[in-house]
MIDRENLO-96115 format. One record per atom (N, C-alpha, C): x, z, y; residue in three letters. Coordinates in steps of 0.2 Angstrom, whole numbers, padded with zeros to 4 digits, always signed. Layout:
<recs>
XZYALA/...
</recs>
This chain:
<recs>
+0024+0595+0507MET/+0020+0599+0503MET/+0013+0599+0505MET/+0012+0598+0512ILE/+0005+0598+0515ILE/+0002+0592+0512ILE/+0005+0586+0510GLY/+0002+0580+0507GLY/-0002+0582+0501GLY/+0000+0586+0498ARG/-0004+0588+0491ARG/-0011+0590+0493ARG/-0012+0592+0499PHE/-0019+0595+0500PHE/-0023+0591+0505PHE/-0020+0586+0508VAL/-0024+0582+0514VAL/-0030+0579+0511VAL/-0030+0579+0505ARG/-0036+0575+0502ARG/-0042+0580+0502ARG/-0041+0586+0503VAL/-0047+0591+0503VAL/-0053+0589+0507VAL/-0051+0587+0513GLY/-0057+0584+0517GLY/-0061+0579+0514GLY/-0057+0574+0510ALA/-0060+0569+0507ALA/-0064+0571+0502ALA/-0063+0577+0499LEU/-0067+0579+0493LEU/-0073+0582+0494LEU/-0075+0582+0500LEU/-0082+0584+0502LEU/-0087+0579+0499LEU/-0093+0582+0497PHE/-0098+0578+0494PHE/-0101+0575+0499PHE/-0103+0567+0498VAL/-0105+0563+0503VAL/-0112+0563+0504VAL/-0115+0564+0511LEU/-0122+0564+0512LEU/-0126+0558+0509LEU/-0122+0552+0509SER/-0126+0546+0507SER/-0128+0547+0500SER/-0125+0552+0496LEU/-0128+0552+0489LEU/-0134+0558+0489LEU/-0136+0559+0494GLY/-0142+0564+0495GLY/-0139+0571+0494GLY/-0133+0573+0495LEU/-0130+0579+0494LEU/-0130+0583+0501LEU/-0135+0587+0502THR/-0135+0591+0508THR/-0134+0598+0508THR/-0130+0601+0513PRO/-0128+0608+0513PRO/-0134+0612+0513PRO/-0134+0618+0511ARG/-0139+0623+0512ARG/-0138+0627+0519ARG/-0143+0629+0522PRO/-0142+0633+0528PRO/-0139+0639+0527PRO/-0134+0642+0530ALA/-0131+0648+0530ALA/-0136+0655+0530ALA/-0135+0660+0527THR/-0139+0665+0528THR/-0135+0671+0531THR/-0138+0675+0535ALA/-0135+0681+0538ALA/-0133+0686+0533ALA/-0127+0689+0534GLU/-0125+0695+0529GLU/-0127+0701+0532GLU/-0130+0705+0528SER/-0133+0712+0530SER/-0127+0717+0530SER/-0124+0718+0524ASP/-0119+0723+0523ASP/-0113+0720+0520ASP/-0107+0720+0524PRO/-0101+0717+0523PRO/-0099+0719+0516PRO/-0096+0715+0512PRO/-0094+0717+0505PRO/-0088+0721+0505PRO/-0087+0726+0501THR/-0082+0731+0500THR/-0077+0728+0495THR/-0071+0731+0495THR/-0066+0728+0490THR/-0068+0729+0483THR/-0072+0734+0482GLN/-0075+0735+0476GLN/-0080+0730+0474GLN/-0084+0728+0479ASP/-0089+0722+0478ASP/-0085+0716+0476ASP/-0079+0715+0478LEU/-0075+0709+0477LEU/-0071+0709+0470LEU/-0070+0714+0467THR/-0066+0715+0462THR/-0068+0710+0456THR/-0075+0710+0454PRO/-0076+0705+0449PRO/-0074+0698+0451PRO/-0074+0696+0457TYR/-0072+0689+0457TYR/-0064+0688+0456TYR/-0060+0693+0458LEU/-0053+0693+0457LEU/-0052+0693+0449LEU/-0056+0698+0446ASP/-0055+0698+0438ASP/-0057+0691+0436ASP/-0062+0688+0438LEU/-0064+0681+0436LEU/-0058+0676+0436LEU/-0054+0676+0442VAL/-0048+0672+0443VAL/-0044+0673+0438VAL/-0042+0679+0436ARG/-0037+0681+0431ARG/-0040+0679+0424ARG/-0046+0680+0423GLU/-0048+0678+0416GLU/-0048+0670+0415GLU/-0050+0667+0420GLN/-0050+0660+0420GLN/-0043+0657+0420GLN/-0038+0660+0423MET/-0031+0658+0423MET/-0028+0659+0416MET/-0030+0664+0412ASP/-0028+0665+0406ASP/-0031+0660+0401ASP/-0037+0658+0402ARG/-0041+0653+0399ARG/-0038+0646+0400ARG/-0037+0644+0406TYR/-0035+0637+0409TYR/-0028+0639+0413TYR/-0023+0639+0409PRO/-0016+0640+0412PRO/-0014+0635+0417PRO/-0017+0629+0416MET/-0015+0623+0421MET/-0019+0624+0428MET/-0023+0629+0429MET/-0026+0630+0435MET/-0021+0631+0441MET/-0023+0628+0447ASN/-0019+0629+0452ASN/-0023+0632+0458ASN/-0020+0631+0464GLU/-0024+0634+0470GLU/-0030+0631+0471GLU/-0030+0624+0471GLU/-0037+0621+0472GLU/-0042+0623+0467GLU/-0041+0624+0461ASP/-0045+0626+0456ASP/-0047+0633+0456ASP/-0043+0638+0459ALA/-0045+0644+0460ALA/-0050+0644+0465ALA/-0049+0640+0471TYR/-0054+0640+0477TYR/-0060+0638+0474TYR/-0060+0632+0470LYS/-0067+0629+0467LYS/-0070+0634+0463LYS/-0067+0638+0459LEU/-0070+0643+0455LEU/-0074+0648+0459LEU/-0070+0651+0465LEU/-0073+0656+0469LEU/-0079+0653+0473LEU/-0078+0647+0475PHE/-0084+0643+0479PHE/-0090+0643+0475PHE/-0089+0641+0468GLN/-0095+0641+0464GLN/-0098+0648+0463GLN/-0093+0653+0462ALA/-0095+0660+0460ALA/-0099+0663+0465ALA/-0097+0661+0472THR/-0100+0665+0478THR/-0106+0660+0481THR/-0106+0654+0481ARG/-0111+0650+0484ARG/-0115+0645+0479ARG/-0113+0645+0473GLY/-0117+0642+0468GLY/-0117+0634+0469GLY/-0123+0631+0467PRO/-0122+0623+0467PRO/-0126+0620+0472PRO/-0127+0624+0478GLY/-0131+0620+0483GLY/-0129+0614+0486GLY/-0122+0613+0486HIS/-0119+0607+0488HIS/-0121+0601+0485HIS/-0124+0602+0479TYR/-0126+0596+0475TYR/-0132+0593+0478TYR/-0136+0596+0482GLY/-0142+0594+0485GLY/-0148+0597+0482GLY/-0154+0595+0485MET/-0160+0598+0483MET/-0165+0593+0481MET/-0163+0586+0481SER/-0168+0581+0479SER/-0167+0579+0472SER/-0173+0579+0468TYR/-0172+0578+0461TYR/-0169+0571+0459TYR/-0171+0566+0463GLY/-0168+0559+0461GLY/-0161+0558+0461GLY/-0158+0560+0466PRO/-0150+0559+0467PRO/-0147+0564+0462PRO/-0149+0570+0461VAL/-0147+0575+0456VAL/-0147+0573+0449VAL/-0153+0570+0447GLU/-0153+0567+0440GLU/-0149+0561+0439GLU/-0149+0557+0444THR/-0145+0550+0444THR/-0137+0552+0443THR/-0135+0557+0447TRP/-0128+0558+0447TRP/-0126+0562+0440TRP/-0131+0566+0438LEU/-0130+0569+0431LEU/-0130+0565+0426LEU/-0134+0560+0426ARG/-0134+0555+0420ARG/-0128+0551+0420ARG/-0126+0549+0425LYS/-0120+0544+0426LYS/-0114+0548+0424LYS/-0114+0555+0425GLU/-0108+0559+0423GLU/-0108+0559+0415GLU/-0114+0560+0412VAL/-0114+0561+0405VAL/-0113+0554+0402VAL/-0115+0549+0405GLU/-0113+0542+0402GLU/-0106+0541+0402GLU/-0103+0544+0407GLY/-0095+0542+0408GLY/-0091+0547+0404GLY/-0093+0552+0401MET/-0089+0556+0398MET/-0085+0553+0392MET/-0079+0555+0391THR/-0075+0552+0386THR/-0075+0557+0380THR/-0072+0555+0374VAL/-0071+0559+0368VAL/-0069+0565+0370VAL/-0064+0566+0374ASP/-0060+0572+0376ASP/-0065+0577+0379ASP/-0070+0575+0382SER/-0075+0580+0385SER/-0078+0584+0380SER/-0078+0582+0374THR/-0082+0586+0369THR/-0077+0592+0366THR/-0071+0593+0369GLN/-0067+0598+0367GLN/-0069+0605+0368GLN/-0074+0606+0373SER/-0076+0612+0375SER/-0079+0616+0369SER/-0076+0622+0368ASP/-0079+0627+0363ASP/-0084+0631+0364ASP/-0087+0630+0370ARG/-0092+0634+0373ARG/-0097+0630+0377ARG/-0103+0633+0377MET/-0109+0629+0381MET/-0109+0632+0388MET/-0109+0638+0388VAL/-0110+0643+0394VAL/-0104+0647+0396VAL/-0102+0647+0402GLU/-0096+0651+0404GLU/-0099+0655+0411GLU/-0099+0661+0410GLU/-0101+0665+0416GLU/-0095+0665+0421GLU/-0097+0664+0428ILE/-0092+0664+0433ILE/-0095+0669+0438ILE/-0093+0675+0438GLY/-0095+0680+0443GLY/-0102+0683+0441GLY/-0105+0687+0446PRO/-0111+0691+0444PRO/-0117+0687+0444PRO/-0117+0681+0447HIS/-0124+0677+0448HIS/-0124+0670+0445HIS/-0118+0667+0443TYR/-0118+0660+0441TYR/-0115+0659+0434TYR/-0116+0653+0431SER/-0113+0651+0425SER/-0111+0644+0426SER/-0106+0642+0422ARG/-0105+0635+0421ARG/-0108+0633+0414ARG/-0113+0628+0414LEU/-0115+0625+0408LEU/-0112+0619+0407LEU/-0109+0618+0401TYR/-0105+0612+0399TYR/-0109+0607+0397TYR/-0108+0601+0399LEU/-0112+0595+0397LEU/-0112+0593+0390LEU/-0106+0592+0388ALA/-0106+0589+0381ALA/-0109+0594+0375ALA/-0107+0600+0375PRO/-0111+0604+0370PRO/-0118+0605+0372PRO/-0120+0605+0378TYR/-0128+0605+0379TYR/-0131+0599+0377TYR/-0128+0593+0379ILE/-0132+0587+0376ILE/-0131+0586+0368ILE/-0126+0588+0365ALA/-0125+0588+0358ALA/-0130+0593+0355ALA/-0132+0598+0358ALA/-0137+0603+0355ALA/-0144+0600+0356ALA/-0145+0595+0360GLY/-0152+0592+0361GLY/-0154+0594+0367GLY/-0150+0596+0372GLY/-0152+0597+0379GLY/-0155+0591+0383GLY/-0160+0593+0387SER/-0163+0587+0391SER/-0159+0586+0398SER/-0158+0580+0400ILE/-0155+0579+0406ILE/-0159+0581+0412ILE/-0166+0579+0411GLU/-0171+0580+0416GLU/-0172+0587+0417GLU/-0172+0591+0411ALA/-0173+0599+0412ALA/-0167+0602+0416ALA/-0161+0599+0414LEU/-0155+0602+0417LEU/-0155+0600+0425LEU/-0157+0595+0427ALA/-0158+0592+0434ALA/-0163+0597+0437ALA/-0168+0599+0434HIS/-0173+0604+0438HIS/-0170+0611+0438HIS/-0167+0613+0433ALA/-0163+0619+0433ALA/-0158+0620+0438ALA/-0154+0614+0439GLN/-0149+0614+0445GLN/-0152+0614+0452GLN/-0158+0611+0453ILE/-0162+0611+0459ILE/-0164+0619+0460ILE/-0167+0621+0455GLU/-0169+0628+0456GLU/-0163+0633+0458GLU/-0158+0632+0454SER/-0152+0636+0455SER/-0149+0635+0463SER/-0150+0629+0466ALA/-0148+0628+0472ALA/-0152+0631+0477ALA/-0157+0634+0475LYS/-0162+0637+0480LYS/-0160+0645+0481LYS/-0156+0646+0477SER/-0153+0654+0478SER/-0149+0653+0485SER/-0149+0660+0488GLN/-0147+0660+0495GLN/-0141+0665+0494GLN/-0135+0662+0493PRO/-0129+0667+0493PRO/-0127+0669+0500PRO/-0122+0674+0500ASP/-0119+0677+0506ASP/-0114+0672+0508ASP/-0115+0668+0514PRO/-0109+0664+0516PRO/-0103+0667+0518PRO/-0103+0673+0519ALA/-0096+0677+0522ALA/-0092+0679+0516ALA/-0096+0679+0510ARG/-0092+0682+0504ARG/-0085+0678+0502ARG/-0086+0671+0503LEU/-0081+0667+0500LEU/-0074+0668+0504LEU/-0074+0668+0510PRO/-0068+0669+0514PRO/-0065+0676+0513PRO/-0069+0681+0512LYS/-0067+0688+0511LYS/-0064+0688+0504LYS/-0067+0685+0499VAL/-0064+0685+0492VAL/-0057+0681+0492VAL/-0057+0675+0496TRP/-0051+0672+0496TRP/-0046+0676+0500TRP/-0047+0679+0505ASP/-0042+0684+0508ASP/-0039+0689+0503ASP/-0044+0692+0499GLU/-0042+0697+0494GLU/-0038+0694+0489GLU/-0039+0688+0487LEU/-0036+0684+0482LEU/-0028+0683+0485LEU/-0028+0682+0491ARG/-0021+0681+0494ARG/-0017+0687+0493ARG/-0020+0692+0494LEU/-0016+0699+0494LEU/-0014+0700+0487LEU/-0018+0698+0482SER/-0015+0698+0475SER/-0009+0693+0473SER/-0010+0688+0476VAL/-0004+0683+0476VAL/+0002+0685+0479VAL/+0001+0688+0485ALA/+0007+0690+0489ALA/+0010+0696+0486ALA/+0007+0701+0483ASN/+0010+0707+0480ASN/+0012+0706+0473ASN/+0011+0700+0470TYR/+0013+0698+0463TYR/+0009+0701+0458TYR/+0003+0704+0460SER/-0002+0706+0455SER/-0006+0701+0452SER/-0005+0695+0454LEU/-0008+0689+0451LEU/-0002+0683+0450LEU/-0001+0681+0444HIS/+0004+0677+0443HIS/+0001+0669+0442HIS/+0005+0665+0444GLY/+0003+0657+0443GLY/+0001+0654+0449GLY/+0000+0657+0454LEU/-0002+0654+0461LEU/+0004+0655+0465LEU/+0005+0649+0469ASP/+0011+0649+0474ASP/+0008+0651+0481ASP/+0011+0656+0484LEU/+0009+0659+0491LEU/+0009+0654+0496LEU/+0015+0650+0496ALA/+0016+0644+0501ALA/+0010+0639+0501ALA/+0009+0637+0495ARG/+0004+0632+0493ARG/-0003+0635+0495ARG/-0004+0641+0493PHE/-0010+0645+0494PHE/-0012+0644+0502PHE/-0007+0646+0506ASP/-0008+0646+0513ASP/-0009+0640+0516ASP/-0006+0635+0514GLU/-0007+0628+0516GLU/-0014+0625+0515GLU/-0016+0627+0509LEU/-0023+0625+0507LEU/-0028+0629+0511LEU/-0026+0636+0512THR/-0031+0639+0516THR/-0032+0637+0524THR/-0027+0634+0527GLU/-0027+0631+0533GLU/-0032+0625+0533GLU/-0032+0621+0528LEU/-0036+0615+0527LEU/-0043+0617+0526LEU/-0044+0622+0522LEU/-0051+0625+0521LEU/-0054+0628+0527LEU/-0051+0632+0531LYS/-0053+0634+0537LYS/-0055+0629+0542LYS/-0051+0624+0542ALA/-0052+0618+0547ALA/-0058+0614+0545ALA/-0060+0614+0538ASN/-0066+0610+0536ASN/-0071+0615+0535ASN/-0071+0621+0537GLU/-0077+0626+0536GLU/-0078+0628+0529GLU/-0073+0629+0525TRP/-0074+0631+0518TRP/-0078+0626+0514TRP/-0076+0620+0513PRO/-0080+0615+0510PRO/-0080+0616+0502PRO/-0084+0612+0499ALA/-0084+0611+0492ALA/-0079+0606+0490ALA/-0075+0607+0485ILE/-0069+0602+0484ILE/-0069+0601+0476ILE/-0065+0596+0474HIS/-0065+0594+0467HIS/-0059+0598+0463HIS/-0060+0598+0457HIS/-0054+0601+0453HIS/-0048+0597+0454HIS/-0042+0600+0453SER/-0035+0596+0455SER/-0035+0591+0449SER/-0030+0586+0451ASP/-0029+0581+0446ASP/-0027+0584+0439ASP/-0023+0589+0440THR/-0020+0592+0434THR/-0025+0595+0430THR/-0029+0599+0432TYR/-0035+0602+0429TYR/-0040+0597+0425TYR/-0041+0592+0429GLN/-0046+0586+0427GLN/-0042+0583+0420GLN/-0036+0582+0421GLN/-0032+0578+0415GLN/-0032+0583+0410GLN/-0031+0589+0410ASN/-0030+0594+0405ASN/-0037+0597+0402ASN/-0042+0597+0405TYR/-0048+0601+0403TYR/-0054+0597+0404TYR/-0054+0591+0406GLN/-0060+0587+0406GLN/-0067+0591+0408GLN/-0066+0593+0414PRO/-0072+0598+0416PRO/-0078+0594+0418PRO/-0083+0594+0413HIS/-0090+0591+0415HIS/-0095+0597+0414HIS/-0097+0600+0419TYR/-0102+0605+0418TYR/-0107+0605+0424TYR/-0112+0609+0425ARG/-0116+0611+0430ARG/-0116+0618+0432ARG/-0116+0620+0438VAL/-0116+0627+0440VAL/-0124+0629+0441VAL/-0126+0634+0437LEU/-0133+0636+0437LEU/-0133+0644+0438LEU/-0139+0646+0441THR/-0140+0653+0441THR/-0140+0656+0433THR/-0139+0662+0432ARG/-0139+0665+0426ARG/-0146+0664+0423ARG/-0151+0666+0427LYS/-0158+0665+0426LYS/-0160+0658+0424LYS/-0158+0653+0427GLN/-0159+0646+0425GLN/-0156+0644+0419GLN/-0150+0647+0417VAL/-0147+0645+0411VAL/-0152+0648+0405VAL/-0154+0655+0406SER/-0158+0658+0401SER/-0164+0654+0400SER/-0167+0652+0405LEU/-0174+0648+0404LEU/-0172+0641+0401LEU/-0167+0638+0403LEU/-0165+0632+0400LEU/-0164+0632+0392LEU/-0160+0637+0390LEU/-0158+0639+0383LEU/-0165+0640+0379LEU/-0169+0644+0383ALA/-0175+0646+0379ALA/-0180+0640+0378ALA/-0180+0635+0383LYS/-0183+0629+0381LYS/-0181+0625+0376LYS/-0174+0625+0376MET/-0171+0621+0370MET/-0172+0624+0363MET/-0172+0631+0363ASN/-0173+0634+0356ASN/-0181+0634+0354ASN/-0185+0633+0360ALA/-0192+0632+0358ALA/-0195+0625+0357ALA/-0190+0620+0358ASP/-0191+0613+0357ASP/-0191+0611+0349ASP/-0196+0609+0346PRO/-0195+0608+0338PRO/-0191+0602+0337PRO/-0189+0598+0341ARG/-0184+0593+0340ARG/-0177+0595+0339ARG/-0176+0602+0341ASN/-0169+0604+0340ASN/-0169+0608+0334ASN/-0174+0608+0330ASP/-0174+0612+0324ASP/-0169+0609+0319ASP/
</recs>
């Protein structure tokens, strides 16, 4: 069973692509259980929407909701190149998303590429929005606390669909790799074709305002 998760370490984004981690910031006030509730509700909501989610996908969701897109890097060139390659490689199935923006927690959203491009969105503008979003300074201690709280929900059966043994195996690997960014599971990718970028809510609003103001999108 461990074999299912050994690829987690390999799923770290490589530095050769210009993807550099953000420096951690100190936490002033530890989050309370009440502070963590929106993240647990987010997992439940996403599991209802995407029933093929597994433990890896739940972790990726919480990583994005608490730490944002900083793992993508801060240099425009690599960010724009990686984004353009992904757009060019999308299949017909990638257009099945019925929404452009999906809020993930209090601070961030997923902006789906296919509907964004179909609506006349600019790759260059999105790359800049991604970099601006990466400048946000999330609390680095929040992710492991949310993850521990999610484990309690799995253990007491208040959250169905995740397996406690697999959850614990994944947790050991995540801790050993210092809570890395990982990819979606193969099952999730095959079923949902997830092509999106994580942005702050502010950057999403600014990006959509630019689209609406562009006369080419009339």
